[in-house]
N, C-alpha and C positions, 0 to 999 in steps of 0.2 A: 574438456574443456573448460577454464575457468571464466564467467562471463567477467571478470575484470581486467582480464591480462587477454583478453582475444583483441581488443584492439591495436516510514517506518516507523446591566438591570434589564428581568426580559419585565415585557408590559404586563399585566394581572389577565389578560386576554392573551396570550401568544397564540392563539388559534387562529383570533383576526387578524395577525397581526401578518400571519406569512398566509398567502394569498398567490395564485399560479395566472394574474392578470397582474397587467402593468400598474393601471392605475391606481389598485391600492397597493401595492409597494411603496409608491410615490408616498400616499397618505402616510407609511410608515416610517417614511426614510424622515417625518417633519415629527413624529412623534419622539420618536429619537432623539433628536434634537432640542426637544423640546424644553428639556430640564435642565437648568443652569449646569456647566462644569468647563473647568478646564480641560480645552482638547487639542493635538495635533491637529488638526483640520475637522469643520463643520462640514458634513458630506449631506444635503438635506433630503436628496432625492433616492441615494444608493448604501448598503453598507459595503463599511473594507472587508476583504476576503483573505485569509490568513490558512491555508493550505500547508499540511507536514505531512510528508510521508516521512516512516520509518522506513527500514531495511529489512528483507527478511524474517519479519515478525510475527512469529503465531501468530493467530488471532484469539488462543484462549491463552493470554499473556499479560490482563489488565487486570488487579483485582479485584474492582467493582463490575466484572462481567464472571466473574464466578471463579477464579483463583485465588484462592486462598494463603498460594505459599510466595506470590509474587510482591511485593511494596510498589507500584505507581500511584499517587495520594496526588500527583499533578493529573495524568491522563483517568485515575478516578475524576476531580471535579469535571473534567469535560463529560465524561459518561452521565453523571448525576446531573450535568445542568443539560445535556442536552439528550438527543436520541440515537441509541445505539444501532446501525444496523446488524442484525446479527449471522447472518445469510450472505452476506458482502464475496466477491470471490474473483481472483486473479486467473483467468483463463485460459495464459500461459507463464506458466509462472517462471521466470528466470526475467533477472532485472531491466536489460533493454526492451524487448516485448511490453512490459507490462507499464513503464514511463511512456512509452509512444502511446502505450492506449489511452493513459490520463493523459497527455499534452494532446491528442486528434481524436478524440471522442470516439473515437472506430476501434476493430479488431484487424487485429495483425495482419489479416486475410484483406481487408480493407486499406489499412495504412499502409502497408510495404514491410513491416517488421517486424518478422515470426522468430525472429533468431540474434544474436549476436552479431552487433556489425549491421544491422540492418538498417538501411537510409528510408525516413519517412516520405513518404510518396506526394510531390510535386501538386501544388493546388491545393492542398487540404489547409483550411483554416486552424491553425495551432491558438491553442486554449490563452495563451499568452497573449497570440495577436487578438484577438476577440475583445480581450476584456481590455487593452489598448487602445484599440478603435473605438472602444463605449468609455474613455474620457474615464479611465484607469489610470493610476504611476504603478508601472509594474514591474517588479524587482522577483527576483531569483539567488535562493543561499545554496551552500549546497554539492552534492553532487547530481553531474551532469553526465551521463552515459547514455547519450543519443548522440547522431550526427549533427553538426552544424556547431555551433556557440548558443549560447540564453541570449542572446542578441538577435542571431536570426530566426531565433523562438517567438519574437515581439514581447523580451523581458529587456527593458527600458536600461534600467539597471543592476547588478551584479554586486553582489558580496561572498564571500566564505566563498567564493568558486573554488569546484574542488574535482577534476578530471583525471585521464591517464596522459601522462607526461611519454608514453612509448616506453623503449626496451632500454634506451639509453640514462634512464633514471634508477632502475632496478639495482638494488642491490640487498644481499642476501640478510633479514631477519626473521626470527621468530618469535611466537605467541606463546604465552602469559604458562605455557607447560610444555616450550622450548621446543615446539615443533616448527619445523620450517614454514615460513608466509609463503602461500603460492595467491594470495587475495590480494588486490590494489597494490601489487608493486608497482614498483615508479609512479605512483597518483602524487598530485603537486594543487594545492593552492596557486590560482590566478586573478593577479589585478584584475581591476577591469575591463582594460584593455585587450585582454588572453595573456600579458606575461607572466610565464612561469615563475614563482617564489618559494624554489627549493630552500629559501636559510628558513621559512617556516617548517619545513622537515619533510621530509619524502615516505610515502604512505601514510598507514591509521596511526595515530599514536592513541594513549590510554584513555585521555582528556579530552579525544578532536570536537566530541559533542558542544563542547563549552565551547568555541572557536562557532561553531555555526549559530548557534544561542545568539553568541557577540554579533555577528551579520546579522540575523534578524533584528535584533532590538534596534539596531542602528538603522533599517530601515525603516521597523513601525517610527522610531520617534522622528524621521524625517520630516520638517514643514513642508505643508504644500496643498494646494487649494482643492485636490483631486482624492477624490476616495483613494485606498490601495488594493492590489491585488497581489501581496505575499506569498511566493511558492517557495517553500522548506522542505529541503531534502537532506535527512539525517545519512550516514552511511551505518548507525548504530541497528540493528546488532549484529551486521556480516559480520562474518570473518576475516581477519583472523581476531576471535574473542580477545584484545586486549584491557584485563581488567581495571578500569579507571581507580588510579589514586584514590586510597580512602575506601576501598571498596574491595578488597582484598577479604574479608572477613565476614563482606555482609553478610553470603548465603553458605550455612552447612550445606555440601551437596550429600549430606548422610539425613538432612531434613527435609530434601527434595523429593515428593513418591514423584516414580518413573507415571509416564503416560499409562493407561488402562494395555492401549496397543503395542505397549512395547516388544519388539522381538529383538534375537540375535542376530539375524541376520531375512532380508528381505526372501519370500520364496521364490523368487523367479528371479531372470533379467526381465526386469520391465522398462529398460531402455536408456538406462544413466547408472548402473549397475557399480561400477567401478571407474566412474566419470570422477573430476576432483573433487564434488561437493563428497562423495561417497568414499576417499582417499585418504581427508580430513581424521578420520577414525581409524583404527584397527578393524578386523573382524576374526574373531565374532563379534558384537557390540556384546560389552560388559554391565550391568547396572552401576555399579562403581563409574566404568569410567562416563557411562550417561549420565549420570547424579554428576559427577566433577565439571564439566559439558553445561550443563543448566545453569549451575552455581556459578557457571562464568555469564555465561547467554543473560540470567537474571540480571546478573549485579551492570552490564550493560546496558540492558533496559531500563534499570531504576537510576542510574546517570543519566540517562538521555530524559527519562523522566523528569529530573529536578530541573532540567535544561529548557525543558518546553513548560515549566512550571516558572521558569525566568521567563520567556518570553509571554505568559500568558498574563504574567505581573507587569510585567511593562506596559503591553497592553491596557488594567488596570489604572498605571502610574500616568498615562501618555491623553487618562480621561476618553481612551477609543471604546472599551471592553464591552458596552450595552450597545455599538453599533457596526460592530466587526463577527462578521460569521465564520468559526473557526471548524475544520475539516482537520479531523485526523482519522490515517489509511499505512499499508502497508504496500511494499508492490508486491508481496507475496507472502508466504508464512514460511514453515521451513519444517523438517521431519524431527531432527534432534533425537534420536530412538523409537520413534515411532515409524511401525510396520517393520522395522528393521536397519533404516534410512537416515542419513541425517540432513542431507542435503534437500534443495529445493527440487525440479526436474520432476512430480509428480500428480496423479489429479485428487490424492487423497485429502482429507476435510481440510487437516495442518497445516495444507500446503497451497492448494486451491485456497483457501480463505484467509483472509483477511480482519484486521480488525478498521470499522469505518464507523465513524462517532461525528455526527452536527451537530454546534451549539451554537447557540446566539441566539440576535433579534426575531421572536416569532416560535423559534425550535422547541417542540414541546421537549418539556422537561421530565428529567428521569423515565425517557419510554425506551421500549427495546419494539425494534419493526424486524420482523419472519420474511420481510419483501425479500427475494432473489434480486442479487442487481449485482451490474459489474463495475471495473475500475472506472471503463470509459461512460459510465450515468453520471459521473462526477461534474463532468461539463456541461453537459445542458443544464442540470440540476442546478447546478451554480448561477448560467447566465436566465435558469427563471425565477430564481430568489432576488436577483437584482435587476429582475427588468428590462434582459438584453434580451435583441430577438435569438431564437437557437439557431445555427445554421443551417441550414436544411442537408448536408453532408454529412450529420453526424449520426451514427447507428445508436449511439447512447441515447438511453430514454431518461428522460426528467423524475427525478423521483419525490417533487416536491407535490402529487398529490398525493403521495403517501407522509409526507408529511404533516400535510396541513387534512389528515384523517379522510378524504374524497373515496381514496382505492387501498387495497391490502396490498397488493402487486402492482409492477411492469411488466414482471417476465414470468411467466409458467413455468418454462422451461430453459436452463442455464446450460452454456457448450466450454467444453475446455480442451486443451491437445498439446502437445508436445514435439514437435520435430515429426517425426514419421509413424513415432511408436506409437504414441496414445492417443488417445483421444475420449469424452465425455459427456454424456447426461444426464442430469439432474433435477428432477420433476421437486414438488415441493413433499415428494414422502423417496420416489426410489432414484438412486444410482448407478447407470452402467458406467463402466470405464473397458475402455474395447484397447486392444493389444497390438495393433495389426504384423506388426513384426514377430511380434510372440507368439502368435494365432492363440491367443487367449482373456479371456472375458473375465468379469467382475460384478457381477450383482451385488448388492444392498440398501435394505429398507433403514433408512435413516433414527426413522422414529423410534425404531426398537434398538437398531444398532447404530447410534451416533458415533463411536471407536472404530466402524467397519473391522469386525473381525467375525462374519459368520458372511462368506460369500455363496450364497445364493446361486449362482449363475451353475450349477449341476443338479439344481434341485428340481424335477421333474414338477413339482406343482408349481413351480413360479417359470417354468417353461413360456407361457404369455407373456407372463409381464417383461422377461428377456425379449421378446421377438417384436413385441410392439418396442421401446425401448430399439432397438437396434434397428428398425426402419425407422422411427422418430431419427437418431441417429444420421442416418443416411441420409434422407433430406435434406438437414439441415447442410453435412458434407455436398452435394451435390449443389446444396445455395451459393457458398462461397469458395466452388470449384477447386475442393482438400481433393489432393494427391496421392494423400493417402487412404481415398473411399475404399473399403472392400470393393471385390468384382462379385466374392462368390451370393 
């Protein structure tokens, strides 16, 4: 079933500027505002926050993080000017649960959203609500894929609000390869009061990222005495891959290298082998088909990158860049040929992994962190960096100590889950994927096998590690009352 039709001036001593204690953050704000400049608003105590989330973006699709085939100059700018967490994960790699985790700072087992259509548990303080209560002007831009509305989640303003309009708006459309579109059918822009705007088009359009950037820039430029928290949700590079105008020849498919773990087909049913995402491409996958898909995928990302550049330029033009914390991430990754898969819904690194970059006041520049972290960690991290009390109910952990150089990690182990079909545990070196329905396990040693090509589950030499990880996974499953817990 489709996830879309079932209803991505630092100071000279930045480490001193970054603090996990509130009193130091007050001093940071004063320092940032000391130099004269024309700004939209002055915030002597707290930085602005700009959260940018893409949709279905693999963690290896940023040039500055090692992909020589893709052009992302503006994301590269963020990477060079900030800290990239290269082991960040989306533990339940489908859109709605991933976004609920960002908004609640909790796992799906706690917030109640473990699949499409789930409603966020009542009583949880949502990120937008917490920022608004702390005196921030809160705004939402772009994709809305959770229950309720942005206003009900603490966002005072919306611009470019984009959400499902239901079956009545669905019309037959086709992607750049002439294939029937099955994602984002019937989606519409909405006014701030929620009124549909079908005159702006139905579903995705090739250059839709420009509309989201326009909306974000409008919110950034709005005059206010409050610092802003602007949450921007792009739809790129989710299918349908409609190549933006002017990007038709941006990438030559024949020059795009295949992932090292490319396969014609996945070796067994992992729980979504014939799901909607997998039906987007025919079987067996061929190198030519995947390269063509990657060329379109990269073009959509590069176009979005240009729109992110416009947003960053708007911050500069407003004089607010030096007092704005920018976070870029995605809701989850994507296979696009890796392991014989096309879509998400897997526990492999290309899919649970997400790009995650922090940039702004006090953030170390051009730094890489190996600290394991979740999307749910963004909420408490930003609260701590902004001097806001972190709600006690959050399960996420602040990454501020890592950014401050006071700790190398906050999670020794991370866990993943997809419906009743897959469970995962990952340590610094090892990953175990358990398939309860298929009665299979995979064991990977990530330092020596980062592309997960050598399954060691049946290697007797690694039986003790397999057993240890299985026991740790089961303890975690019991702690969250996971109904997929194996009983043998």
